[in-house]
N, C-alpha and C positions, 0 to 999 in steps of 0.2 A: 347426727346421723345428718346425713344434707337432707334437705326436701327441694323435690321434682316437681315440678307442675307438665302435665302431658296436654296436651291442647288437641286434639284432632275430630273429624267431624262426623268419621269413616268409624263404627262402633268396633270389629271384627280388629282392627289395624291397632285401635286402642288398648282393647284388650290386651294386644303380642305386649306392645311398648311399656305397657304397666308392669305385666310380669316378668318382660327380661331386667328392668329395671327393678325393680322390685330383687329379683334372686342374685341379683347383683348389686343389695343393701340400702339401698335409697330407698328412705320415704316418698312415696308415688301418692299425689295425685292427680284426679282428671276434669277435663270438663269437653264438651261436646262443641266448641264453638269459640272463638273470638273476643263475643259479650261473656260468656260465662269461661273465659278463661281472668279475663281484667277486672273483673268481682273474686274470683277467688285467689289472681295474686294480693287484689287492697285485702283481702280475708286475711288469707292466710302465709301472708308472702315470702316463698318458695327463694330454694339459695339457686335455682337456675325454674327456665324454663324453653321447651320444648312443641313448636308449635305448627301447625301448618299452616300455609298461607290462603289454601282457596280453600272458603267454608261461610257457612252463614253465619247473618246478621251482624258480626264485626270479619274481616279478615283478620291474616294475621299482619302487610301491609298495615294495614289501621290499626291492628291492638299494638303495635308495636311506638307507630307512631300517639297515638293515646295515651299508651303509659310514658314517651317520651317527654311527652309536652302537659302535659296533664298531672302530674305526676311523679315531683323529681327527685321525690324519696330515694323511687326504684331504677335512679342514672347507670348505675351499677350492677342493677340486675343481669344476670347473663342470656340472651336469647338465641338459642338454638335452634334453624329455622331444619326443618321434614318435612319435604314439598314432594309434589308430582312435576313443581317447575326444574326443569333441566337446565334451562335456556340461560348463555351466558349472562346476558341485560336482568335478569331474573336474580341468578350470584350475584352478581357485582350491586343491584339496587340492596336485595336485602344483608346486605358486610359492607356499603355505603352505610345503610339506617341503622348497622351499630351491634346487627347480628356477631356471635361470635364463635358461630358454625351456619356451615344448609350444606345439607345432605338431599340425596332425592332417592322415592321410593323406586325402589322399593330397598327396603334401608339394608345394610349389615349391621350389625349389633353391639358388631365386636367393634367395629370402627364408633358406631356413635358413646358406647360408651369407653375406650378409649379416649373422646373429648369428654365424657363428661368428665372424668377422672382427674383431664389435665386441666378445666375449668372450675375447678369443688374442690 
């Protein structure tokens, strides 16, 4: 069973994400911000990460940059952004940074689950 880490600072949305992804048959971990997310990645080695961008302590951009620059063992770890940032510049930045997907809120769970299946 693939392990997915959901990093989202909105607890209600995070709970919904975890529930939807778990119901689809994945093992789901959760973190409330980018710093906790990084710690969870290093400890639990998930198969894929879904991350918000705008979060306290360490935002999604910083999380992925830190991961790519300081933890080369996770170079191949797929990251999918799930964010309220819908500007085309933000989407381009996320994909240029190495994200495998970029979804804007509110989320279409069917599309997200299709992307997870494709990446895993």
